[in-house]
All heavy atoms as a GROMACS GRO file, in nm:
protein
  599
    1LYS      N    1  -4.853   3.621   3.200
    1LYS     CA    2  -4.729   3.652   3.128
    1LYS      C    3  -4.613   3.655   3.227
    1LYS      O    4  -4.628   3.692   3.343
    1LYS     CB    5  -4.737   3.791   3.063
    1LYS     CG    6  -4.829   3.794   2.945
    1LYS     CD    7  -4.823   3.931   2.880
    1LYS     CE    8  -4.922   3.938   2.766
    1LYS     NZ    9  -4.917   4.066   2.700
    2LYS      N   10  -4.496   3.621   3.174
    2LYS     CA   11  -4.375   3.627   3.255
    2LYS      C   12  -4.338   3.774   3.278
    2LYS      O   13  -4.372   3.860   3.198
    2LYS     CB   14  -4.260   3.557   3.185
    2LYS     CG   15  -4.274   3.410   3.169
    2LYS     CD   16  -4.157   3.352   3.099
    2LYS     CE   17  -4.168   3.206   3.075
    2LYS     NZ   18  -4.056   3.153   2.998
    3ILE      N   19  -4.266   3.799   3.386
    3ILE     CA   20  -4.221   3.934   3.414
    3ILE      C   21  -4.137   3.990   3.301
    3ILE      O   22  -4.153   4.104   3.260
    3ILE     CB   23  -4.143   3.938   3.548
    3ILE    CG1   24  -4.237   3.909   3.664
    3ILE    CG2   25  -4.074   4.073   3.568
    3ILE    CD1   26  -4.170   3.894   3.798
    4SER      N   27  -4.048   3.906   3.246
    4SER     CA   28  -3.961   3.952   3.136
    4SER      C   29  -4.043   3.991   3.014
    4SER      O   30  -4.010   4.085   2.943
    4SER     CB   31  -3.859   3.847   3.101
    4SER     OG   32  -3.921   3.729   3.055
    5GLU      N   33  -4.156   3.921   2.990
    5GLU     CA   34  -4.242   3.957   2.876
    5GLU      C   35  -4.312   4.089   2.902
    5GLU      O   36  -4.325   4.172   2.811
    5GLU     CB   37  -4.347   3.848   2.853
    5GLU     CG   38  -4.291   3.719   2.796
    5GLU     CD   39  -4.393   3.608   2.787
    5GLU    OE1   40  -4.508   3.629   2.831
    5GLU    OE2   41  -4.359   3.500   2.739
    6LYS      N   42  -4.356   4.113   3.022
    6LYS     CA   43  -4.418   4.242   3.057
    6LYS      C   44  -4.321   4.358   3.044
    6LYS      O   45  -4.354   4.462   2.991
    6LYS     CB   46  -4.476   4.238   3.199
    6LYS     CG   47  -4.595   4.146   3.214
    6LYS     CD   48  -4.644   4.147   3.359
    6LYS     CE   49  -4.759   4.049   3.378
    6LYS     NZ   50  -4.807   4.044   3.516
    7ILE      N   51  -4.198   4.334   3.089
    7ILE     CA   52  -4.095   4.438   3.077
    7ILE      C   53  -4.065   4.463   2.930
    7ILE      O   54  -4.054   4.578   2.888
    7ILE     CB   55  -3.968   4.397   3.153
    7ILE    CG1   56  -3.995   4.397   3.303
    7ILE    CG2   57  -3.851   4.489   3.118
    7ILE    CD1   58  -3.883   4.341   3.388
    8SER      N   59  -4.056   4.358   2.851
    8SER     CA   60  -4.030   4.375   2.708
    8SER      C   61  -4.138   4.457   2.640
    8SER      O   62  -4.111   4.539   2.553
    8SER     CB   63  -4.017   4.238   2.639
    8SER     OG   64  -3.899   4.173   2.682
    9GLU      N   65  -4.262   4.434   2.677
    9GLU     CA   66  -4.374   4.513   2.621
    9GLU      C   67  -4.359   4.660   2.658
    9GLU      O   68  -4.379   4.748   2.574
    9GLU     CB   69  -4.508   4.459   2.671
    9GLU     CG   70  -4.550   4.328   2.609
    9GLU     CD   71  -4.677   4.273   2.665
    9GLU    OE1   72  -4.742   4.341   2.748
    9GLU    OE2   73  -4.714   4.160   2.627
   10LYS      N   74  -4.324   4.687   2.783
   10LYS     CA   75  -4.309   4.827   2.824
   10LYS      C   76  -4.192   4.891   2.753
   10LYS      O   77  -4.198   5.009   2.717
   10LYS     CB   78  -4.286   4.833   2.977
   10LYS     CG   79  -4.411   4.805   3.056
   10LYS     CD   80  -4.385   4.818   3.206
   10LYS     CE   81  -4.510   4.789   3.285
   10LYS     NZ   82  -4.489   4.804   3.428
   11ILE      N   83  -4.085   4.816   2.732
   11ILE     CA   84  -3.969   4.870   2.660
   11ILE      C   85  -4.008   4.905   2.517
   11ILE      O   86  -3.977   5.011   2.466
   11ILE     CB   87  -3.853   4.766   2.661
   11ILE    CG1   88  -3.799   4.751   2.803
   11ILE    CG2   89  -3.742   4.811   2.566
   11ILE    CD1   90  -3.704   4.635   2.817
   12THR      N   91  -4.080   4.812   2.455
   12THR     CA   92  -4.124   4.834   2.316
   12THR      C   93  -4.210   4.961   2.305
   12THR      O   94  -4.198   5.034   2.211
   12THR     CB   95  -4.204   4.712   2.266
   12THR    OG1   96  -4.120   4.597   2.275
   12THR    CG2   97  -4.247   4.733   2.122
   13GLU      N   98  -4.291   4.984   2.407
   13GLU     CA   99  -4.380   5.100   2.407
   13GLU      C  100  -4.311   5.224   2.470
   13GLU      O  101  -4.373   5.328   2.479
   13GLU     CB  102  -4.508   5.066   2.484
   13GLU     CG  103  -4.588   4.955   2.424
   13GLU     CD  104  -4.699   4.908   2.516
   13GLU    OE1  105  -4.720   4.970   2.621
   13GLU    OE2  106  -4.765   4.809   2.480
   14ASN      N  107  -4.185   5.212   2.508
   14ASN     CA  108  -4.114   5.320   2.577
   14ASN      C  109  -4.188   5.366   2.703
   14ASN      O  110  -4.187   5.485   2.737
   14ASN     CB  111  -4.088   5.436   2.484
   14ASN     CG  112  -3.963   5.420   2.405
   14ASN    OD1  113  -3.884   5.332   2.427
   14ASN    ND2  114  -3.944   5.507   2.307
   15LYS      N  115  -4.251   5.275   2.774
   15LYS     CA  116  -4.326   5.310   2.894
   15LYS      C  117  -4.260   5.256   3.020
   15LYS      O  118  -4.329   5.220   3.115
   15LYS     CB  119  -4.470   5.257   2.884
   15LYS     CG  120  -4.553   5.325   2.777
   15LYS     CD  121  -4.693   5.275   2.779
   15LYS     CE  122  -4.776   5.346   2.675
   15LYS     NZ  123  -4.914   5.297   2.673
   16ILE      N  124  -4.130   5.251   3.020
   16ILE     CA  125  -4.058   5.203   3.135
   16ILE      C  126  -3.984   5.322   3.195
   16ILE      O  127  -3.930   5.405   3.123
   16ILE     CB  128  -3.964   5.088   3.098
   16ILE    CG1  129  -3.904   5.024   3.223
   16ILE    CG2  130  -3.858   5.131   3.001
   16ILE    CD1  131  -3.831   4.893   3.195
   17SER      N  132  -3.981   5.331   3.327
   17SER     CA  133  -3.913   5.444   3.390
   17SER      C  134  -3.762   5.427   3.376
   17SER      O  135  -3.710   5.317   3.356
   17SER     CB  136  -3.951   5.451   3.540
   17SER     OG  137  -3.891   5.344   3.611
   18PHE      N  138  -3.692   5.538   3.391
   18PHE     CA  139  -3.546   5.537   3.385
   18PHE      C  140  -3.491   5.443   3.489
   18PHE      O  141  -3.402   5.360   3.460
   18PHE     CB  142  -3.494   5.679   3.408
   18PHE     CG  143  -3.344   5.689   3.411
   18PHE    CD1  144  -3.271   5.692   3.292
   18PHE    CD2  145  -3.276   5.693   3.531
   18PHE    CE1  146  -3.131   5.699   3.294
   18PHE    CE2  147  -3.138   5.699   3.534
   18PHE     CZ  148  -3.067   5.703   3.416
   19GLU      N  149  -3.544   5.450   3.610
   19GLU     CA  150  -3.494   5.368   3.721
   19GLU      C  151  -3.516   5.220   3.694
   19GLU      O  152  -3.427   5.137   3.721
   19GLU     CB  153  -3.562   5.409   3.851
   19GLU     CG  154  -3.523   5.546   3.901
   19GLU     CD  155  -3.594   5.661   3.829
   19GLU    OE1  156  -3.685   5.639   3.750
   19GLU    OE2  157  -3.551   5.777   3.854
   20LYS      N  158  -3.632   5.184   3.640
   20LYS     CA  159  -3.659   5.042   3.610
   20LYS      C  160  -3.573   4.995   3.494
   20LYS      O  161  -3.529   4.881   3.491
   20LYS     CB  162  -3.807   5.020   3.579
   20LYS     CG  163  -3.895   5.027   3.701
   20LYS     CD  164  -4.038   4.997   3.670
   20LYS     CE  165  -4.122   5.007   3.799
   20LYS     NZ  166  -4.262   4.981   3.772
   21ALA      N  167  -3.548   5.082   3.398
   21ALA     CA  168  -3.461   5.047   3.284
   21ALA      C  169  -3.319   5.019   3.334
   21ALA      O  170  -3.257   4.922   3.292
   21ALA     CB  171  -3.462   5.159   3.180
   22ILE      N  172  -3.267   5.104   3.423
   22ILE     CA  173  -3.132   5.082   3.476
   22ILE      C  174  -3.126   4.953   3.556
   22ILE      O  175  -3.031   4.874   3.542
   22ILE     CB  176  -3.090   5.204   3.566
   22ILE    CG1  177  -3.068   5.329   3.483
   22ILE    CG2  178  -2.968   5.169   3.649
   22ILE    CD1  179  -2.949   5.323   3.390
   23ALA      N  180  -3.229   4.929   3.637
   23ALA     CA  181  -3.233   4.805   3.717
   23ALA      C  182  -3.235   4.684   3.628
   23ALA      O  183  -3.162   4.585   3.651
   23ALA     CB  184  -3.353   4.806   3.810
   24ARG      N  185  -3.312   4.688   3.520
   24ARG     CA  186  -3.317   4.575   3.428
   24ARG      C  187  -3.185   4.558   3.355
   24ARG      O  188  -3.139   4.445   3.333
   24ARG     CB  189  -3.432   4.596   3.328
   24ARG     CG  190  -3.446   4.486   3.228
   24ARG     CD  191  -3.484   4.352   3.289
   24ARG     NE  192  -3.489   4.249   3.184
   24ARG     CZ  193  -3.465   4.121   3.203
   24ARG    NH1  194  -3.440   4.075   3.323
   24ARG    NH2  195  -3.471   4.035   3.101
   25LEU      N  196  -3.120   4.669   3.319
   25LEU     CA  197  -2.988   4.661   3.256
   25LEU      C  198  -2.887   4.591   3.347
   25LEU      O  199  -2.807   4.512   3.300
   25LEU     CB  200  -2.938   4.802   3.221
   25LEU     CG  201  -2.978   4.855   3.085
   25LEU    CD1  202  -2.943   5.004   3.073
   25LEU    CD2  203  -2.912   4.777   2.972
   26GLU      N  204  -2.895   4.623   3.473
   26GLU     CA  205  -2.803   4.558   3.570
   26GLU      C  206  -2.825   4.407   3.573
   26GLU      O  207  -2.728   4.329   3.577
   26GLU     CB  208  -2.821   4.620   3.710
   26GLU     CG  209  -2.768   4.761   3.719
   26GLU     CD  210  -2.802   4.830   3.850
   26GLU    OE1  211  -2.882   4.775   3.929
   26GLU    OE2  212  -2.748   4.937   3.874
   27VAL      N  213  -2.951   4.365   3.569
   27VAL     CA  214  -2.983   4.221   3.566
   27VAL      C  215  -2.928   4.157   3.438
   27VAL      O  216  -2.868   4.049   3.442
   27VAL     CB  217  -3.135   4.200   3.577
   27VAL    CG1  218  -3.173   4.054   3.550
   27VAL    CG2  219  -3.185   4.244   3.714
   28ILE      N  220  -2.946   4.224   3.327
   28ILE     CA  221  -2.898   4.174   3.197
   28ILE      C  222  -2.748   4.162   3.198
   28ILE      O  223  -2.692   4.058   3.155
   28ILE     CB  224  -2.947   4.264   3.082
   28ILE    CG1  225  -3.098   4.248   3.064
   28ILE    CG2  226  -2.873   4.234   2.954
   28ILE    CD1  227  -3.159   4.348   2.970
   29VAL      N  228  -2.678   4.261   3.246
   29VAL     CA  229  -2.533   4.258   3.250
   29VAL      C  230  -2.486   4.143   3.335
   29VAL      O  231  -2.394   4.066   3.294
   29VAL     CB  232  -2.475   4.392   3.299
   29VAL    CG1  233  -2.327   4.380   3.333
   29VAL    CG2  234  -2.497   4.502   3.198
   30ARG      N  235  -2.546   4.122   3.450
   30ARG     CA  236  -2.507   4.012   3.537
   30ARG      C  237  -2.528   3.877   3.468
   30ARG      O  238  -2.443   3.788   3.476
   30ARG     CB  239  -2.583   4.015   3.671
   30ARG     CG  240  -2.516   4.102   3.774
   30ARG     CD  241  -2.579   4.085   3.910
   30ARG     NE  242  -2.635   4.216   3.946
   30ARG     CZ  243  -2.764   4.245   3.956
   30ARG    NH1  244  -2.855   4.156   3.941
   30ARG    NH2  245  -2.803   4.366   3.987
   31ALA      N  246  -2.640   3.865   3.401
   31ALA     CA  247  -2.670   3.739   3.330
   31ALA      C  248  -2.571   3.712   3.218
   31ALA      O  249  -2.524   3.599   3.201
   31ALA     CB  250  -2.813   3.741   3.276
   32LEU      N  251  -2.537   3.815   3.144
   32LEU     CA  252  -2.441   3.801   3.035
   32LEU      C  253  -2.300   3.771   3.088
   32LEU      O  254  -2.226   3.690   3.031
   32LEU     CB  255  -2.441   3.922   2.944
   32LEU     CG  256  -2.569   3.940   2.861
   32LEU    CD1  257  -2.567   4.074   2.787
   32LEU    CD2  258  -2.587   3.828   2.763
   33GLU      N  259  -2.262   3.840   3.195
   33GLU     CA  260  -2.131   3.817   3.252
   33GLU      C  261  -2.119   3.677   3.314
   33GLU      O  262  -2.010   3.618   3.316
   33GLU     CB  263  -2.101   3.923   3.359
   33GLU     CG  264  -2.071   4.059   3.303
   33GLU     CD  265  -2.044   4.165   3.407
   33GLU    OE1  266  -2.079   4.146   3.526
   33GLU    OE2  267  -1.988   4.267   3.371
   34ASP      N  268  -2.230   3.626   3.365
   34ASP     CA  269  -2.230   3.494   3.426
   34ASP      C  270  -2.195   3.385   3.323
   34ASP      O  271  -2.134   3.286   3.357
   34ASP     CB  272  -2.370   3.468   3.486
   34ASP     CG  273  -2.376   3.346   3.571
   34ASP    OD1  274  -2.270   3.307   3.630
   34ASP    OD2  275  -2.484   3.287   3.582
   35GLY      N  276  -2.233   3.408   3.199
   35GLY     CA  277  -2.197   3.316   3.091
   35GLY      C  278  -2.276   3.188   3.088
   35GLY      O  279  -2.238   3.094   3.017
   36LYS      N  280  -2.384   3.180   3.163
   36LYS     CA  281  -2.462   3.056   3.167
   36LYS      C  282  -2.578   3.055   3.069
   36LYS      O  283  -2.649   2.957   3.057
   36LYS     CB  284  -2.512   3.031   3.309
   36LYS     CG  285  -2.402   3.003   3.408
   36LYS     CD  286  -2.452   2.974   3.545
   36LYS     CE  287  -2.335   2.950   3.641
   36LYS     NZ  288  -2.380   2.928   3.777
   37CYS      N  289  -2.598   3.165   2.998
   37CYS     CA  290  -2.708   3.175   2.900
   37CYS      C  291  -2.666   3.111   2.769
   37CYS      O  292  -2.548   3.113   2.732
   37CYS     CB  293  -2.744   3.320   2.872
   37CYS     SG  294  -2.804   3.409   3.015
   38SER      N  295  -2.762   3.056   2.700
   38SER     CA  296  -2.735   3.004   2.566
   38SER      C  297  -2.706   3.123   2.473
   38SER      O  298  -2.732   3.239   2.506
   38SER     CB  299  -2.858   2.928   2.514
   38SER     OG  300  -2.967   3.018   2.492
   39LEU      N  301  -2.654   3.093   2.357
   39LEU     CA  302  -2.625   3.196   2.260
   39LEU      C  303  -2.753   3.271   2.222
   39LEU      O  304  -2.756   3.394   2.217
   39LEU     CB  305  -2.559   3.140   2.134
   39LEU     CG  306  -2.529   3.238   2.022
   39LEU    CD1  307  -2.434   3.347   2.072
   39LEU    CD2  308  -2.473   3.167   1.902
   40ASP      N  309  -2.862   3.195   2.202
   40ASP     CA  310  -2.989   3.258   2.165
   40ASP      C  311  -3.040   3.350   2.275
   40ASP      O  312  -3.081   3.464   2.248
   40ASP     CB  313  -3.092   3.147   2.134
   40ASP     CG  314  -3.223   3.205   2.080
   40ASP    OD1  315  -3.216   3.284   1.983
   40ASP    OD2  316  -3.330   3.167   2.132
   41GLU      N  317  -3.035   3.304   2.397
   41GLU     CA  318  -3.077   3.387   2.512
   41GLU      C  319  -2.988   3.508   2.529
   41GLU      O  320  -3.034   3.618   2.556
   41GLU     CB  321  -3.081   3.304   2.641
   41GLU     CG  322  -3.131   3.378   2.761
   41GLU     CD  323  -3.277   3.423   2.752
   41GLU    OE1  324  -3.355   3.368   2.674
   41GLU    OE2  325  -3.311   3.518   2.827
   42SER      N  326  -2.859   3.490   2.510
   42SER     CA  327  -2.764   3.601   2.519
   42SER      C  328  -2.798   3.709   2.414
   42SER      O  329  -2.790   3.829   2.445
   42SER     CB  330  -2.620   3.552   2.499
   42SER     OG  331  -2.583   3.468   2.604
   43MET      N  332  -2.829   3.665   2.295
   43MET     CA  333  -2.863   3.760   2.190
   43MET      C  334  -2.992   3.838   2.223
   43MET      O  335  -2.999   3.957   2.202
   43MET     CB  336  -2.880   3.689   2.055
   43MET     CG  337  -2.752   3.626   2.002
   43MET     SD  338  -2.622   3.748   1.971
   43MET     CE  339  -2.694   3.838   1.836
   44LYS      N  340  -3.089   3.768   2.278
   44LYS     CA  341  -3.215   3.834   2.318
   44LYS      C  342  -3.189   3.935   2.429
   44LYS      O  343  -3.242   4.046   2.427
   44LYS     CB  344  -3.319   3.730   2.363
   44LYS     CG  345  -3.375   3.650   2.249
   44LYS     CD  346  -3.472   3.545   2.299
   44LYS     CE  347  -3.522   3.460   2.183
   44LYS     NZ  348  -3.609   3.352   2.230
   45LEU      N  349  -3.107   3.895   2.526
   45LEU     CA  350  -3.075   3.986   2.636
   45LEU      C  351  -2.997   4.107   2.584
   45LEU      O  352  -3.024   4.221   2.628
   45LEU     CB  353  -2.992   3.914   2.744
   45LEU     CG  354  -3.068   3.813   2.829
   45LEU    CD1  355  -2.969   3.732   2.914
   45LEU    CD2  356  -3.171   3.881   2.915
   46TYR      N  357  -2.904   4.083   2.495
   46TYR     CA  358  -2.827   4.194   2.437
   46TYR      C  359  -2.919   4.292   2.363
   46TYR      O  360  -2.909   4.414   2.381
   46TYR     CB  361  -2.720   4.140   2.342
   46TYR     CG  362  -2.634   4.249   2.282
   46TYR    CD1  363  -2.528   4.302   2.354
   46TYR    CD2  364  -2.663   4.301   2.157
   46TYR    CE1  365  -2.451   4.404   2.301
   46TYR    CE2  366  -2.586   4.402   2.102
   46TYR     CZ  367  -2.479   4.453   2.174
   46TYR     OH  368  -2.404   4.553   2.121
   47GLU      N  369  -3.011   4.238   2.286
   47GLU     CA  370  -3.105   4.323   2.212
   47GLU      C  371  -3.191   4.406   2.308
   47GLU      O  372  -3.212   4.524   2.287
   47GLU     CB  373  -3.194   4.235   2.124
   47GLU     CG  374  -3.289   4.314   2.038
   47GLU     CD  375  -3.376   4.226   1.948
   47GLU    OE1  376  -3.356   4.102   1.946
   47GLU    OE2  377  -3.462   4.281   1.877
   48GLU      N  378  -3.238   4.340   2.413
   48GLU     CA  379  -3.317   4.411   2.513
   48GLU      C  380  -3.232   4.521   2.580
   48GLU      O  381  -3.278   4.633   2.603
   48GLU     CB  382  -3.367   4.313   2.620
   48GLU     CG  383  -3.454   4.377   2.724
   48GLU     CD  384  -3.500   4.280   2.831
   48GLU    OE1  385  -3.482   4.158   2.818
   48GLU    OE2  386  -3.554   4.328   2.932
   49GLY      N  387  -3.107   4.488   2.608
   49GLY     CA  388  -3.017   4.586   2.669
   49GLY      C  389  -2.995   4.708   2.582
   49GLY      O  390  -2.995   4.820   2.630
   50VAL      N  391  -2.981   4.684   2.452
   50VAL     CA  392  -2.964   4.798   2.358
   50VAL      C  393  -3.085   4.887   2.362
   50VAL      O  394  -3.074   5.012   2.365
   50VAL     CB  395  -2.934   4.748   2.215
   50VAL    CG1  396  -2.944   4.859   2.112
   50VAL    CG2  397  -2.797   4.681   2.209
   51LYS      N  398  -3.204   4.828   2.363
   51LYS     CA  399  -3.329   4.908   2.368
   51LYS      C  400  -3.334   4.989   2.498
   51LYS      O  401  -3.371   5.108   2.500
   51LYS     CB  402  -3.450   4.817   2.360
   51LYS     CG  403  -3.470   4.758   2.224
   51LYS     CD  404  -3.590   4.662   2.221
   51LYS     CE  405  -3.604   4.592   2.089
   51LYS     NZ  406  -3.713   4.492   2.090
   52LEU      N  407  -3.293   4.925   2.609
   52LEU     CA  408  -3.294   4.995   2.736
   52LEU      C  409  -3.195   5.110   2.740
   52LEU      O  410  -3.223   5.216   2.794
   52LEU     CB  411  -3.264   4.896   2.850
   52LEU     CG  412  -3.375   4.796   2.880
   52LEU    CD1  413  -3.322   4.683   2.967
   52LEU    CD2  414  -3.493   4.866   2.948
   53VAL      N  415  -3.078   5.090   2.682
   53VAL     CA  416  -2.976   5.197   2.677
   53VAL      C  417  -3.033   5.315   2.598
   53VAL      O  418  -3.014   5.430   2.639
   53VAL     CB  419  -2.845   5.144   2.614
   53VAL    CG1  420  -2.753   5.260   2.579
   53VAL    CG2  421  -2.776   5.050   2.711
   54ARG      N  422  -3.100   5.288   2.490
   54ARG     CA  423  -3.159   5.397   2.410
   54ARG      C  424  -3.263   5.474   2.490
   54ARG      O  425  -3.268   5.597   2.486
   54ARG     CB  426  -3.220   5.342   2.283
   54ARG     CG  427  -3.116   5.297   2.182
   54ARG     CD  428  -3.180   5.248   2.054
   54ARG     NE  429  -3.078   5.201   1.965
   54ARG     CZ  430  -3.087   5.098   1.883
   54ARG    NH1  431  -3.201   5.030   1.879
   54ARG    NH2  432  -2.989   5.064   1.804
   55ILE      N  433  -3.347   5.402   2.565
   55ILE     CA  434  -3.447   5.466   2.649
   55ILE      C  435  -3.380   5.551   2.756
   55ILE      O  436  -3.418   5.666   2.779
   55ILE     CB  437  -3.540   5.359   2.712
   55ILE    CG1  438  -3.630   5.300   2.604
   55ILE    CG2  439  -3.624   5.420   2.825
   55ILE    CD1  440  -3.706   5.177   2.650
   56CYS      N  441  -3.276   5.497   2.819
   56CYS     CA  442  -3.205   5.572   2.924
   56CYS      C  443  -3.137   5.696   2.865
   56CYS      O  444  -3.144   5.804   2.925
   56CYS     CB  445  -3.101   5.483   2.992
   56CYS     SG  446  -3.174   5.356   3.096
   57ASN      N  447  -3.075   5.678   2.750
   57ASN     CA  448  -3.009   5.796   2.686
   57ASN      C  449  -3.110   5.904   2.651
   57ASN      O  450  -3.084   6.022   2.669
   57ASN     CB  451  -2.932   5.753   2.562
   57ASN     CG  452  -2.798   5.688   2.595
   57ASN    OD1  453  -2.743   5.712   2.701
   57ASN    ND2  454  -2.750   5.609   2.504
   58GLY      N  455  -3.227   5.863   2.603
   58GLY     CA  456  -3.332   5.958   2.573
   58GLY      C  457  -3.380   6.033   2.697
   58GLY      O  458  -3.401   6.154   2.696
   59ALA      N  459  -3.396   5.958   2.806
   59ALA     CA  460  -3.440   6.019   2.933
   59ALA      C  461  -3.335   6.115   2.984
   59ALA      O  462  -3.369   6.226   3.032
   59ALA     CB  463  -3.467   5.910   3.036
   60LEU      N  464  -3.208   6.081   2.973
   60LEU     CA  465  -3.101   6.170   3.020
   60LEU      C  466  -3.092   6.295   2.932
   60LEU      O  467  -3.073   6.407   2.982
   60LEU     CB  468  -2.966   6.097   3.021
   60LEU     CG  469  -2.952   5.990   3.128
   60LEU    CD1  470  -2.825   5.912   3.107
   60LEU    CD2  471  -2.956   6.053   3.267
   61THR      N  472  -3.112   6.279   2.801
   61THR     CA  473  -3.111   6.393   2.710
   61THR      C  474  -3.225   6.488   2.744
   61THR      O  475  -3.207   6.609   2.749
   61THR     CB  476  -3.119   6.346   2.563
   61THR    OG1  477  -3.008   6.266   2.534
   61THR    CG2  478  -3.128   6.463   2.469
   62ASP      N  479  -3.345   6.431   2.766
   62ASP     CA  480  -3.460   6.513   2.804
   62ASP      C  481  -3.435   6.589   2.934
   62ASP      O  482  -3.465   6.708   2.945
   62ASP     CB  483  -3.587   6.426   2.820
   62ASP     CG  484  -3.638   6.373   2.690
   62ASP    OD1  485  -3.592   6.419   2.582
   62ASP    OD2  486  -3.723   6.281   2.694
   63ALA      N  487  -3.378   6.521   3.033
   63ALA     CA  488  -3.349   6.585   3.161
   63ALA      C  489  -3.247   6.698   3.144
   63ALA      O  490  -3.264   6.806   3.203
   63ALA     CB  491  -3.298   6.482   3.262
   64LYS      N  492  -3.146   6.674   3.063
   64LYS     CA  493  -3.044   6.777   3.039
   64LYS      C  494  -3.106   6.901   2.973
   64LYS      O  495  -3.076   7.013   3.011
   64LYS     CB  496  -2.932   6.720   2.952
   64LYS     CG  497  -2.819   6.814   2.929
   64LYS     CD  498  -2.709   6.749   2.848
   64LYS     CE  499  -2.594   6.844   2.822
   64LYS     NZ  500  -2.487   6.786   2.742
   65GLN      N  501  -3.195   6.878   2.876
   65GLN     CA  502  -3.261   6.989   2.809
   65GLN      C  503  -3.348   7.069   2.905
   65GLN      O  504  -3.350   7.190   2.902
   65GLN     CB  505  -3.344   6.938   2.691
   65GLN     CG  506  -3.261   6.890   2.575
   65GLN     CD  507  -3.343   6.822   2.467
   65GLN    OE1  508  -3.460   6.789   2.485
   65GLN    NE2  509  -3.281   6.801   2.351
   66LYS      N  510  -3.418   6.998   2.994
   66LYS     CA  511  -3.500   7.067   3.091
   66LYS      C  512  -3.416   7.151   3.187
   66LYS      O  513  -3.452   7.263   3.222
   66LYS     CB  514  -3.585   6.966   3.170
   66LYS     CG  515  -3.697   6.907   3.091
   66LYS     CD  516  -3.770   6.800   3.169
   66LYS     CE  517  -3.874   6.731   3.083
   66LYS     NZ  518  -3.943   6.621   3.151
   67LEU      N  519  -3.302   7.094   3.229
   67LEU     CA  520  -3.213   7.169   3.319
   67LEU      C  521  -3.156   7.291   3.248
   67LEU      O  522  -3.142   7.399   3.311
   67LEU     CB  523  -3.100   7.079   3.367
   67LEU     CG  524  -3.141   6.972   3.466
   67LEU    CD1  525  -3.023   6.879   3.495
   67LEU    CD2  526  -3.190   7.033   3.598
   68THR      N  527  -3.126   7.281   3.120
   68THR     CA  528  -3.075   7.394   3.043
   68THR      C  529  -3.181   7.503   3.038
   68THR      O  530  -3.150   7.623   3.060
   68THR     CB  531  -3.037   7.351   2.901
   68THR    OG1  532  -2.935   7.250   2.911
   68THR    CG2  533  -2.987   7.467   2.820
   69VAL      N  534  -3.306   7.467   3.013
   69VAL     CA  535  -3.416   7.566   3.009
   69VAL      C  536  -3.433   7.632   3.144
   69VAL      O  537  -3.447   7.755   3.153
   69VAL     CB  538  -3.547   7.500   2.962
   69VAL    CG1  539  -3.668   7.591   2.983
   69VAL    CG2  540  -3.537   7.457   2.817
   70ILE      N  541  -3.429   7.553   3.250
   70ILE     CA  542  -3.443   7.609   3.384
   70ILE      C  543  -3.328   7.707   3.414
   70ILE      O  544  -3.350   7.814   3.469
   70ILE     CB  545  -3.448   7.497   3.489
   70ILE    CG1  546  -3.577   7.418   3.477
   70ILE    CG2  547  -3.432   7.552   3.632
   70ILE    CD1  548  -3.580   7.287   3.554
   71SER      N  549  -3.208   7.669   3.376
   71SER     CA  550  -3.092   7.753   3.402
   71SER      C  551  -3.103   7.884   3.326
   71SER      O  552  -3.071   7.990   3.379
   71SER     CB  553  -2.962   7.683   3.360
   71SER     OG  554  -2.942   7.570   3.440
   72VAL      N  555  -3.146   7.878   3.198
   72VAL     CA  556  -3.163   7.998   3.119
   72VAL      C  557  -3.271   8.087   3.177
   72VAL      O  558  -3.256   8.209   3.189
   72VAL     CB  559  -3.194   7.962   2.970
   72VAL    CG1  560  -3.236   8.084   2.892
   72VAL    CG2  561  -3.073   7.896   2.907
   73ASP      N  562  -3.381   8.023   3.218
   73ASP     CA  563  -3.491   8.102   3.280
   73ASP      C  564  -3.446   8.171   3.405
   73ASP      O  565  -3.484   8.285   3.431
   73ASP     CB  566  -3.612   8.011   3.308
   73ASP     CG  567  -3.685   7.968   3.184
   73ASP    OD1  568  -3.662   8.028   3.074
   73ASP    OD2  569  -3.770   7.874   3.192
   74ASN      N  570  -3.368   8.104   3.487
   74ASN     CA  571  -3.322   8.161   3.613
   74ASN      C  572  -3.216   8.269   3.590
   74ASN      O  573  -3.207   8.363   3.671
   74ASN     CB  574  -3.266   8.053   3.704
   74ASN     CG  575  -3.373   7.968   3.767
   74ASN    OD1  576  -3.488   8.012   3.778
   74ASN    ND2  577  -3.338   7.847   3.805
   75SER      N  578  -3.141   8.262   3.486
   75SER     CA  579  -3.039   8.363   3.459
   75SER      C  580  -3.101   8.492   3.403
   75SER      O  581  -3.039   8.598   3.411
   75SER     CB  582  -2.931   8.313   3.364
   75SER     OG  583  -2.988   8.291   3.234
   76ASP      N  584  -3.223   8.485   3.354
   76ASP     CA  585  -3.292   8.603   3.302
   76ASP      C  586  -3.344   8.691   3.415
   76ASP      O  587  -3.376   8.807   3.394
   76ASP     CB  588  -3.409   8.563   3.211
   76ASP     CG  589  -3.362   8.504   3.079
   76ASP    OD1  590  -3.245   8.528   3.044
   76ASP    OD2  591  -3.443   8.438   3.012
   77ASN      N  592  -3.354   8.638   3.533
   77ASN     CA  593  -3.410   8.713   3.648
   77ASN      C  594  -3.311   8.808   3.706
   77ASN      O  595  -3.210   8.820   3.722
   77ASN     CB  596  -3.461   8.618   3.757
   77ASN     CG  597  -3.584   8.543   3.709
   77ASN    OD1  598  -3.658   8.591   3.624
   77ASN    ND2  599  -3.601   8.425   3.762
   0.00000   0.00000   0.00000
């Protein structure tokens, strides 16, 4: 399988790390900004990017909630 297919599978399963999602988003942005992709490829990249943004937002929300719990726990001491 191509690397992009493996990444797409991980994205679909939400099994991609935050760092890898950000790195892939950077690649997608560069490809879209370059303007050398066909319309079809651009649409696929955009769709993948939207999925990655959702994964990143979820990871950031989870991290924020954990930090809130830690802060509350520490203020009780």
